N, C-alpha and C positions, 0 to 999 in steps of 0.2 A: 287602749285602742279607742279610736273615735267612733261614736255612733250618733246618729241624728235623732233627736226627740221629735215625736209626732204628736200633734195636738187634736187630731180628729180623724175619723174614718175617711173622709173626703181627701184630706191631705195625704194619707197613706196611699189611697187609690191613685192619686196624682203621681206620687213617687213611684208606685208600682208600674204605672204606664211608661214612665221614663226608664226605670230600672227593673225590668221583669224578672231578672235573676238577682235576688237580694235575700236578706235575712231580716226577720222581725223578732225582736226581743221584747217579751211582755213580762212586766214585773209589777210588784206592789211595793212602792217605797215605804220603808219602815218595818216591813215584814222580814224576819231573820233570813229565811232562805233567799228571798229576793235581793236583799242587801248583799248577801254573800255572793250571789250570782253576778250582780252588777259590779262588785269589786273585782271579781275574777275576770270578768269580761274586760273591764277597764285596765287590768294589769297586762293584758296581751299587748305586745309591742305594736306600734303603729306600722302599717305596711304588711303585717302578718297575714291579714285577710284583705284580698283585693276587691271582694264583692261588697257593695254597700250594706250597712247594718243600720236598721231603723229601730228605735225603742219607743215603747208605750208604757207609761205608768198608769195602771188601771185605777189607781186612787184618784186620778185627775181626768183621765180620758175614758169614757165609759161606752163608746160606740164601736171600738175596734174589736175587742175580744168576742162579743156575741156574733159578729159578722163572720168570724172564722172558727166558731164553736170551740173557743178556748175556755176551759173550765177551771184551769189551775195556773198559778203563777209561782215561780218563774218558769218560762218556757221560751225556747228559741225555735222558730219555724223557718225552714228554708223554702223560698219561693223560686220555682223554675218556670220560665215562660209565663209568669204572673199567677201561677197556680201553687197553692200550699202543698208541701211535701213532708220531708223528714222533720221530726220534732225531737227536741232534747229537753226533758223536764228536769227541774231541780237545780241545785247548786253543784257545779262541777269544777274541779281543779283546772287551771289554765291549760295543762297538757291535754286533758280530755276535751276541753272546749276547742282547742286548736285542731284536734282530730276531727271534731264535728264540722268545723268550718272548712277544713281541707281534708276530706276523706281520701282514703287510699284509692289509687286507681288500679290496683291489682284486680284482675278478673278472676272469677270463680271457676274458670275453665269451661264455661258454657259456650256453646257455638255462637250465640249472639254477641258475645264479647261485652256485655253490659258491665258497668262499673259495680264493684262489690260494695255492699253496705258496710257502714262503719261498725267495727266489732271491738269492744273492750271487754276483757275478762278479768275478774277479781279472783285472786288465788292466794294460797299459802304454800310454802315449800314442802310441807308434809302431807298435803292433800292428794290422795291417789286419784280421786275423780277429777281433780284439776289437771293432772298429767294426762288422764284419758281424754278430757275435753281438748287440751292443747294438741295432742296427737291426732285426734279426729279432725280438727280444723286444718292442721298441717297436711294431713292425707288428702283432704278435699281442696287443697290449695287456697285456703281462706287466710288472708292476712288479718292479724289481730294485734291489739296492744294489750300487754299484760300489766296488771297492777298488783303487786304483792302487798296485801293489806297488813302484813306483819311489819312492814317497813314504812307504811304510809298511813298514819293514824287518821288523818283527815279524810283520806279516800275510804277507809274502813267505816268511818262515821257516815259519810255520804251514802255508801252502799246500804247500810242498815236503814237509813232514813228513806231511801228510795224503795226498798223491797220489804222492809219490816222484818228482815231475817238476817242473822249473823253468819249462817253457813255459807261455805264456798264449795264449788265454784259458783259464781254468779256472772252472767253475761249481760252486756248492754249492746243490743243489736239495733242500730239506728233508733236509739231511745227506748226500745222495748226491753224490759227486764226479763231474763230467764234465770230462774233459780235452779241450781243443780245441773246435771248433765241430762237435760230433757231433749233427747235426740230428735223426736218428732217435731217439737216446737222449733228447735234450731234449724232443722231441715226446711221447715216451712218458711221461716223468716229469711233464710239465706238462699232458698231455691236449690237446695241440694237434693238430688234425686236418689232415692233408695235409702 
């Protein structure tokens, strides 16, 4: 996928004034996680993402990440109306990246009809809490993407790097990691009442 390199904060602000709905990919060339994220981003087919994607290598450009309080790389930030919003940290498989760029438009059943946050859950077939989590999300009309870590070794490795834990279920809700079936945190992140 094509992304346009940015060489300064002023250049990015100029782009943002022209494309207020866009994505910013911040990485550090030569760092393992960043190189992985860059390769996976570039492996997405051209035309998959209609919104402009701008990239910044923090090893060369040092004024962009402080302006947006970015303390870790790699990270992708979605900008809506020129304002930073959702963030996806770390290296993700192309499928998870595509889900971030094109989140589900299924609503959570709320009266305001807002778009649902992106939800990815990491599971195994024998995990009873995984089934409980999936049932809970389905009962609350939450759309999610499931990744079986017994069949996807790379996703399992990414999951452990992201959370520092091997246990499942793990959820990634708009870039926020939830380990286990933490109903209160899930409710808060997804706006589920009760």
